[in-house]
C-alpha positions as CSV (number, residue, x, y, z in Angstrom):
1,M,22.3,-133.1,118.7
2,R,25.3,-135.4,116.9
3,K,22.2,-136.5,114.6
4,A,21.5,-133.4,114.0
5,L,24.8,-132.7,113.0
6,R,25.2,-135.7,110.6
7,W,22.1,-135.2,108.9
8,L,23.4,-131.3,108.5
9,L,26.9,-132.4,106.9
10,A,24.9,-135.3,104.8
11,L,22.6,-132.5,103.7
12,T,25.4,-130.3,102.7
13,V,27.5,-132.4,100.9
14,F,24.4,-133.6,99.1
15,I,24.0,-129.7,98.1
16,G,27.6,-129.8,97.0
17,T,27.0,-132.8,95.2
18,L,23.9,-130.8,93.5
19,S,26.1,-127.7,92.5
20,T,29.0,-129.3,91.1
21,A,27.4,-131.7,89.3
22,G,25.1,-128.0,87.4
23,A,27.9,-126.6,86.9
24,A,29.4,-129.2,85.2
25,T,26.6,-129.7,83.1
26,A,26.4,-126.1,82.1
27,A,30.0,-126.1,81.3
28,Q,29.7,-129.6,79.2
29,S,26.6,-127.3,77.8
30,A,28.7,-124.8,76.6
31,Q,31.3,-127.3,75.5
32,S,28.8,-129.1,73.0
33,G,27.4,-125.7,71.9
34,P,28.5,-124.1,67.9
35,T,31.5,-123.2,67.8
36,D,32.1,-121.8,64.5
37,I,31.8,-118.0,63.8
38,K,28.7,-119.3,61.0
39,D,26.7,-121.5,63.6
40,R,27.4,-119.2,66.7
41,L,25.7,-116.6,64.4
42,L,23.1,-118.5,63.4
43,S,22.1,-120.2,66.6
44,I,21.0,-116.4,67.5
45,P,16.8,-116.4,67.2
46,G,15.8,-114.1,64.7
47,M,19.5,-114.2,62.5
48,S,19.4,-116.1,59.0
49,L,22.0,-116.5,56.8
50,V,21.4,-114.6,53.3
51,Q,25.2,-115.4,52.3
52,E,28.8,-116.2,52.6
53,K,31.3,-114.6,50.9
54,P,35.0,-115.5,51.0
55,Y,37.8,-113.1,51.7
56,P,41.5,-114.0,53.1
57,G,41.6,-113.8,56.4
58,Y,38.3,-113.0,57.2
59,R,34.9,-115.2,57.4
60,Y,32.0,-112.6,55.5
61,F,28.6,-113.3,56.1
62,V,25.5,-111.6,54.3
63,L,22.4,-111.8,57.2
64,N,18.8,-111.1,57.8
65,Y,17.8,-110.6,61.5
66,T,14.0,-109.8,62.4
67,Q,13.2,-106.5,64.2
68,P,10.0,-104.9,65.3
69,I,8.6,-102.4,63.0
70,D,7.8,-100.4,66.3
71,H,10.0,-100.7,69.1
72,R,7.5,-99.5,71.3
73,H,4.9,-102.2,70.9
74,P,7.2,-105.1,69.4
75,D,4.2,-107.3,69.0
76,R,3.1,-105.8,65.9
77,G,4.3,-107.0,63.6
78,T,8.1,-107.7,62.3
79,F,10.4,-106.9,59.4
80,Q,13.8,-108.3,58.1
81,Q,16.9,-106.0,58.6
82,R,19.9,-106.7,56.7
83,I,23.2,-107.1,58.3
84,T,26.8,-107.8,57.0
85,V,29.8,-109.3,59.8
86,L,33.1,-109.2,58.3
87,H,34.6,-111.5,61.0
88,K,38.0,-111.3,62.6
89,D,38.2,-113.5,65.7
90,V,35.7,-113.0,68.6
91,S,38.6,-112.0,70.5
92,R,38.8,-109.0,68.6
93,P,37.3,-105.2,69.3
94,T,33.9,-104.6,67.4
95,V,33.1,-101.7,64.8
96,F,29.4,-101.1,64.3
97,Y,28.8,-99.2,61.1
98,T,26.1,-97.8,59.2
99,S,25.9,-95.7,56.1
100,G,22.8,-94.2,57.0
101,Y,21.0,-95.8,53.6
102,N,21.5,-99.0,52.3
103,V,24.7,-101.9,53.3
104,S,26.6,-102.7,50.7
105,T,27.1,-106.6,50.3
106,T,30.4,-106.5,49.4
107,P,32.9,-107.3,52.0
108,S,34.7,-104.2,53.3
109,R,36.7,-102.4,55.9
110,R,36.1,-98.9,57.6
111,E,39.1,-96.8,58.7
112,P,38.3,-97.7,62.7
113,T,38.0,-101.4,61.9
114,Q,41.4,-101.0,60.1
115,I,42.9,-98.7,62.9
116,V,41.6,-101.2,65.6
117,D,41.9,-104.7,63.6
118,G,38.9,-105.8,64.5
119,N,35.5,-107.3,63.5
120,Q,33.2,-105.3,61.8
121,V,28.9,-105.2,62.1
122,S,27.5,-102.8,59.0
123,L,23.5,-102.5,59.3
124,E,21.5,-101.6,56.7
125,Y,18.5,-98.6,57.6
126,R,15.7,-99.2,58.3
127,F,12.8,-98.7,55.0
128,F,15.7,-98.8,52.4
129,T,14.9,-101.9,50.5
130,P,15.1,-104.5,51.4
131,S,15.3,-103.5,55.2
132,R,11.5,-102.3,54.4
133,P,8.3,-103.3,56.5
134,D,5.4,-104.5,54.0
135,P,3.2,-102.7,54.3
136,A,5.3,-99.8,55.5
137,D,4.1,-97.4,58.4
138,W,6.3,-94.3,57.8
139,S,5.5,-92.7,60.7
140,K,7.7,-95.7,62.2
141,L,10.9,-94.1,60.2
142,D,12.6,-92.3,62.9
143,I,15.7,-91.6,64.8
144,W,15.1,-93.4,67.9
145,Q,13.6,-96.5,66.0
146,A,16.6,-96.2,64.3
147,A,18.8,-96.5,67.3
148,S,16.6,-99.0,68.8
149,D,17.6,-101.1,65.8
150,Q,21.2,-101.0,66.7
151,H,20.5,-101.5,69.7
152,R,18.8,-104.7,69.4
153,V,21.6,-106.3,67.2
154,Y,24.6,-105.1,69.3
155,E,22.7,-106.9,72.2
156,A,22.2,-109.8,69.9
157,L,25.7,-110.1,69.0
158,K,27.6,-109.0,72.0
159,P,27.4,-112.6,73.8
160,V,29.7,-113.8,70.4
161,Y,31.7,-109.9,70.4
162,S,32.6,-109.7,73.7
163,A,35.1,-106.7,73.3
164,N,34.6,-103.3,73.4
165,W,32.4,-101.9,70.2
166,L,33.1,-98.6,68.3
167,A,30.3,-97.1,66.5
168,T,31.0,-95.6,63.3
169,G,29.6,-94.0,59.8
170,G,30.3,-91.1,57.6
171,S,27.8,-88.2,56.4
172,K,24.8,-89.2,57.1
173,G,25.7,-92.5,58.8
174,G,28.0,-90.0,61.5
175,M,24.4,-89.1,62.3
176,T,23.2,-92.3,62.7
177,A,26.1,-93.0,64.8
178,T,25.7,-89.8,67.0
179,Y,22.0,-91.0,67.4
180,Y,22.4,-94.5,68.4
181,E,24.7,-92.4,71.6
182,R,22.4,-90.5,72.7
183,F,19.2,-92.7,73.2
184,Y,21.6,-96.2,74.0
185,P,25.0,-93.7,75.6
186,H,25.8,-97.6,77.5
187,D,25.8,-99.4,74.7
188,M,29.5,-98.1,72.1
189,D,32.6,-97.9,74.5
190,G,32.9,-94.7,71.6
191,V,32.0,-93.3,68.6
192,V,34.2,-92.2,65.2
193,A,31.4,-90.4,63.5
194,Y,32.3,-88.8,60.0
195,V,30.9,-85.6,58.5
196,A,27.7,-85.7,60.0
197,P,25.8,-82.7,59.6
198,N,23.6,-81.7,62.6
199,D,21.0,-78.7,61.7
200,V,19.9,-77.3,64.9
201,V,17.6,-74.7,63.1
202,N,16.1,-75.8,60.2
203,N,15.2,-72.9,59.1
204,E,18.5,-71.2,59.9
205,D,21.0,-71.9,57.0
206,S,23.3,-68.7,56.9
207,A,26.2,-70.9,57.8
208,Y,26.1,-72.7,54.4
209,D,25.8,-69.1,52.4
210,R,29.0,-67.7,54.8
211,F,30.5,-71.2,53.1
212,F,30.5,-70.8,49.8
213,T,31.5,-66.9,50.0
214,T,35.2,-68.2,51.3
215,V,35.5,-72.1,50.3
216,G,38.5,-73.0,47.8
217,T,39.9,-69.7,45.8
218,Q,38.0,-67.0,44.4
219,Q,38.9,-68.1,40.5
220,C,37.8,-71.2,41.5
221,R,34.3,-69.9,42.9
222,D,33.7,-67.7,39.9
223,R,34.1,-70.8,37.1
224,L,31.6,-72.6,39.6
225,N,29.0,-70.0,39.5
226,A,29.3,-69.0,35.9
227,V,28.4,-72.7,34.8
228,Q,25.5,-72.8,37.3
229,R,24.5,-69.2,36.1
230,E,24.6,-69.9,32.7
231,A,22.8,-73.7,32.8
232,L,19.9,-71.2,33.8
233,V,20.4,-68.8,31.4
234,R,20.4,-72.1,28.7
235,R,17.4,-73.2,30.0
236,E,15.1,-73.6,27.1
237,P,18.0,-75.4,25.0
238,L,19.2,-77.8,27.4
239,E,15.6,-78.8,29.2
240,A,15.7,-79.8,25.5
241,K,18.6,-81.6,26.1
242,Y,17.0,-82.9,29.0
243,A,13.9,-84.3,27.6
244,K,15.4,-86.3,25.3
245,F,17.8,-87.4,27.8
246,A,14.6,-88.7,30.2
247,A,13.2,-90.4,27.1
248,E,16.3,-92.5,25.8
249,G,16.5,-93.4,29.4
250,G,12.5,-94.0,30.6
251,Y,13.0,-91.1,33.4
252,T,9.9,-89.5,34.6
253,F,8.9,-86.7,37.2
254,D,5.8,-87.6,38.6
255,T,7.3,-87.2,42.2
256,V,9.1,-83.5,42.2
257,G,6.4,-82.5,39.4
258,S,7.8,-81.6,36.3
259,L,11.0,-81.5,34.2
260,D,11.3,-77.9,34.5
261,K,11.7,-78.5,38.7
262,A,13.6,-81.3,37.9
263,Y,16.2,-79.3,36.0
264,E,16.3,-76.4,38.3
265,A,17.3,-78.8,41.3
266,V,19.9,-80.1,39.4
267,V,21.8,-77.1,38.2
268,L,20.9,-75.6,42.0
269,D,23.2,-78.5,43.6
270,Y,26.3,-78.3,40.9
271,V,28.2,-75.7,43.5
272,W,27.4,-77.7,46.6
273,S,27.9,-80.7,44.6
274,F,31.3,-80.0,43.4
275,W,32.4,-79.0,46.8
276,Q,30.9,-81.9,48.1
277,Y,32.5,-84.6,46.1
278,S,36.0,-82.7,44.9
279,L,38.7,-81.0,45.8
280,L,39.9,-77.6,45.0
281,K,42.5,-78.9,42.3
282,D,39.2,-80.8,40.3
283,C,38.6,-77.5,39.0
284,D,40.7,-77.3,36.4
285,S,38.0,-79.7,35.1
286,V,35.3,-76.8,35.3
287,P,34.8,-74.6,31.9
288,A,37.1,-72.0,32.3
289,D,34.5,-68.9,30.7
290,A,31.1,-70.1,30.8
291,A,29.5,-67.8,28.7
292,T,31.5,-68.9,25.2
293,A,31.6,-72.7,26.3
294,T,28.8,-74.9,24.4
295,D,25.4,-76.1,25.5
296,E,27.4,-79.5,25.5
297,A,30.1,-78.4,28.1
298,I,27.8,-76.8,30.1
299,W,25.3,-79.8,30.2
300,N,28.5,-82.3,30.4
301,S,29.5,-80.6,33.7
302,V,26.5,-80.3,35.2
303,D,25.6,-83.7,34.2
304,T,29.1,-84.7,35.6
305,I,29.0,-83.3,38.8
306,S,25.2,-83.0,39.7
307,G,23.6,-85.8,37.9
308,F,20.7,-85.2,35.5
309,S,19.3,-88.5,36.8
310,A,19.1,-87.7,40.7
311,Y,15.6,-85.9,40.6
312,T,13.5,-88.2,38.2
313,D,11.5,-90.7,39.9
314,Q,13.7,-93.5,39.6
315,G,17.0,-91.1,41.2
316,L,14.9,-90.5,44.4
317,E,12.4,-93.7,44.5
318,Q,16.2,-95.5,46.3
319,Y,16.3,-92.3,48.8
320,T,12.8,-91.5,49.5
321,P,13.5,-92.7,53.3
322,Y,16.1,-90.2,53.7
323,Y,13.7,-87.3,52.3
324,Y,10.8,-88.2,53.9
325,Q,13.6,-88.1,57.6
326,A,15.4,-84.6,56.3
327,G,11.3,-83.4,55.6
328,T,10.4,-84.7,59.2
329,Q,13.5,-84.3,61.8
330,L,16.2,-84.7,60.2
331,G,16.2,-80.9,58.4
332,A,17.8,-79.8,55.1
333,P,19.5,-77.0,53.8
334,T,18.6,-73.8,52.0
335,I,21.3,-71.7,50.9
336,H,20.9,-68.5,48.3
337,F,22.2,-67.4,45.2
338,P,23.2,-63.6,45.0
339,Y,25.1,-64.3,41.7
340,I,22.2,-65.4,39.8
341,D,19.9,-62.9,39.0
342,R,16.4,-63.9,40.5
343,K,14.4,-63.9,37.3
344,L,16.7,-67.0,36.9
345,I,15.4,-69.0,39.3
346,R,11.9,-70.7,39.7
347,Y,11.9,-72.5,42.6
348,G,15.2,-72.1,44.7
349,Y,16.1,-75.0,46.8
350,Q,12.8,-76.8,47.1
351,P,11.8,-78.4,50.3
352,P,12.6,-82.4,51.0
353,R,8.6,-82.4,50.3
354,N,9.0,-82.3,47.1
355,Y,11.1,-85.3,46.4
356,V,8.7,-87.6,48.6
357,P,5.6,-89.7,46.7
358,R,2.5,-87.7,47.9
359,S,1.2,-91.1,49.1
360,I,3.3,-90.5,52.0
361,P,1.9,-88.2,54.4
362,M,4.9,-86.1,55.9
363,R,4.8,-84.0,59.4
364,W,7.9,-81.8,60.8
365,Q,9.0,-82.7,64.2
366,P,10.5,-79.2,65.9
367,G,13.1,-79.8,68.3
368,V,14.5,-83.6,67.3
369,M,17.9,-82.0,66.3
370,R,18.1,-79.6,69.0
371,D,17.7,-82.6,71.6
372,V,20.8,-84.7,70.1
373,D,23.2,-81.4,70.1
374,T,22.1,-80.3,73.5
375,W,23.2,-83.7,74.9
376,V,26.2,-84.2,72.4
377,R,27.4,-80.8,74.0
378,H,26.5,-81.7,77.3
379,H,27.2,-85.7,77.6
380,A,29.4,-86.8,75.0
381,Q,31.8,-88.9,75.8
382,H,34.5,-90.8,74.1
383,M,33.4,-89.8,70.6
384,L,35.5,-88.0,68.2
385,F,34.0,-85.8,65.2
386,V,35.9,-85.6,61.9
387,Y,35.1,-82.7,59.2
388,G,36.2,-81.8,56.0
389,Q,37.6,-77.8,55.6
390,N,35.8,-77.9,52.3
391,D,33.1,-79.9,52.7
392,P,29.4,-77.6,52.7
393,W,28.1,-80.4,55.1
394,G,30.2,-79.2,58.0
395,S,28.9,-75.7,57.4
396,E,26.6,-76.6,60.5
397,R,28.3,-79.3,62.6
398,F,28.6,-80.8,66.2
399,R,30.5,-79.2,68.3
400,L,31.3,-79.7,72.1
401,G,30.3,-78.2,75.2
402,A,31.8,-77.8,79.3
403,G,30.2,-81.0,79.8
404,A,31.4,-83.1,77.0
405,R,33.9,-85.5,78.2
406,D,37.1,-86.9,76.6
407,S,35.3,-86.3,72.7
408,Y,36.9,-84.2,70.1
409,V,35.8,-82.4,67.2
410,F,38.8,-81.8,64.5
411,T,38.6,-80.3,60.6
412,A,41.0,-82.3,58.0
413,P,42.5,-79.4,56.1
414,G,41.6,-79.0,52.4
415,L,39.5,-82.2,52.6
416,N,36.0,-82.5,51.4
417,H,32.8,-85.0,52.5
418,G,35.3,-88.1,52.2
419,A,37.6,-86.6,55.6
420,N,38.7,-88.8,57.8
421,V,41.3,-89.5,60.1
422,A,44.1,-90.4,58.0
423,G,43.5,-86.6,56.4
424,L,44.0,-84.8,59.8
425,A,47.0,-82.6,60.5
426,A,50.0,-84.8,62.0
427,E,49.1,-84.0,65.5
428,E,45.3,-84.7,65.7
429,K,45.9,-88.1,63.4
430,A,48.0,-89.4,66.1
431,L,45.7,-88.5,68.8
432,A,42.7,-89.5,67.2
433,T,44.3,-92.7,66.5
434,V,45.5,-93.3,70.1
435,R,42.2,-92.3,71.2
436,I,40.1,-95.0,68.9
437,L,42.9,-97.3,69.9
438,E,42.1,-97.0,74.1
439,W,38.2,-97.0,73.8
440,A,38.5,-100.1,71.8
441,G,40.8,-101.8,74.5
442,V,43.8,-102.4,71.7
443,A,45.8,-99.7,72.5
444,S,49.8,-100.4,73.5
445,S,51.9,-99.0,76.2
446,A,53.8,-97.6,74.1
447,V,51.4,-95.9,71.9
448,E,50.0,-94.6,74.9
449,K,53.6,-93.0,76.2
450,N,54.0,-91.8,72.7
451,P,51.2,-91.3,71.1
452,S,52.6,-90.1,67.6
453,A,53.7,-93.4,67.4
454,A,50.2,-94.4,66.9
455,K,49.1,-96.5,63.7
456,P,46.5,-98.5,62.6
457,L,47.3,-102.1,63.9
458,A,45.8,-103.6,60.5
459,R,48.3,-103.4,56.7
460,Y,46.2,-101.5,54.5
461,D,44.3,-102.9,52.0
462,S,43.5,-101.8,48.7
463,K,40.3,-103.6,48.3
464,L,38.8,-103.6,51.6
465,D,40.0,-100.3,52.7
466,V,38.2,-98.2,50.6
467,R,39.0,-94.4,51.1
468,D,36.5,-92.6,48.4
469,V,33.6,-90.5,49.2
470,E,30.6,-91.9,49.7
471,R,28.7,-90.4,46.8
472,E,25.2,-89.9,47.4
473,P,23.8,-88.0,44.0
474,A,21.7,-84.8,44.5
475,L,22.0,-83.0,47.5
476,R,21.9,-85.9,50.5
477,P,24.4,-85.8,53.1
């Protein structure tokens, strides 16, 4: 028996020695791993460096990350997706941002990043060049595939940035952040979605018509409506000017079909674009008497607000992925113009199909937006939606139901498509700031006791903290 006990004791000591040695080896291995943030990022499988740019107080990296073309079948090819990392400190929270379009390679900091004084990871939306598979299978451009892109990036970076994460984005980026939360609700600790449209029923757009009868002031609405109508009345001379403009700029109209279709599309965007990007005070820049204004004045006003290059082949090319999604899943608004003679309008608001090359097949998928809307109403948790009072895209917005928890929908008075937390009324601004800080895990006890004292943790930086509306020419969110 004693021999057996001595043998068992020796075996226990031996196993303990192995365990201790193993733990020491693991600790030594961890210590010998990369410590510089660039080396840590580049040690992630599939991550490669495009460029590092200096910025005071940060490290800023432009990177490529290898993604599967089809997340359901990852063995069927990959593509390189561009991301940027604004690195503050691995101990700080991280904000995951996407515009829903291309990613900027200039260092910038979105509002939640300033509020929490954190890191920021920005992702280019799939199929926006250069983040496009070649050849491009457009059927793999949908909101679930894009959410899965974000999920893989998050999983790759979470071991590096282990503190709390928030998702954010404005407009189509706000939609993207919401869809990501719907499909991967356990990734983020909170979502801040700015001016995110929610087109639940694509063929029912009366909310937009009601918006345009009340927005701003009657005087401003009358000015805008008159210029828009006059641009159609003067179609012949202004289209001659448009043809010259196109010839000099090398613009073509193969996708939309004709200069005439492009011209009307630009003109019909005029009122919408004004309210999307301008403020009530900017009505002073609109011709006061359109009927007596010169052709040049009408042209300049429409070009400044809508942009005559928007529906040329060259203007549309960058945004093909958006129009594809609008015509397959997201939906697109249709509004009416009761103040314009019907005979002056030949095409009306044209569908997204008209803005995508015919070589790319499109099929509408009903129910996709209804699914997201239902999920938000019944399952939203730690979600904040911010809209602008005078932004037409807010006419169809996300709303919360009885199942939502610790979630909010706020409207910034008088603001447009650039609405943000800073523009909210005082009480809502304080509440929104506190919730963002708490979701990020950095709210102080003093702020929790007194929400009115809540402020961004990082000092404002005029170069990093871009507060202008993200302008996408033409009728795009």
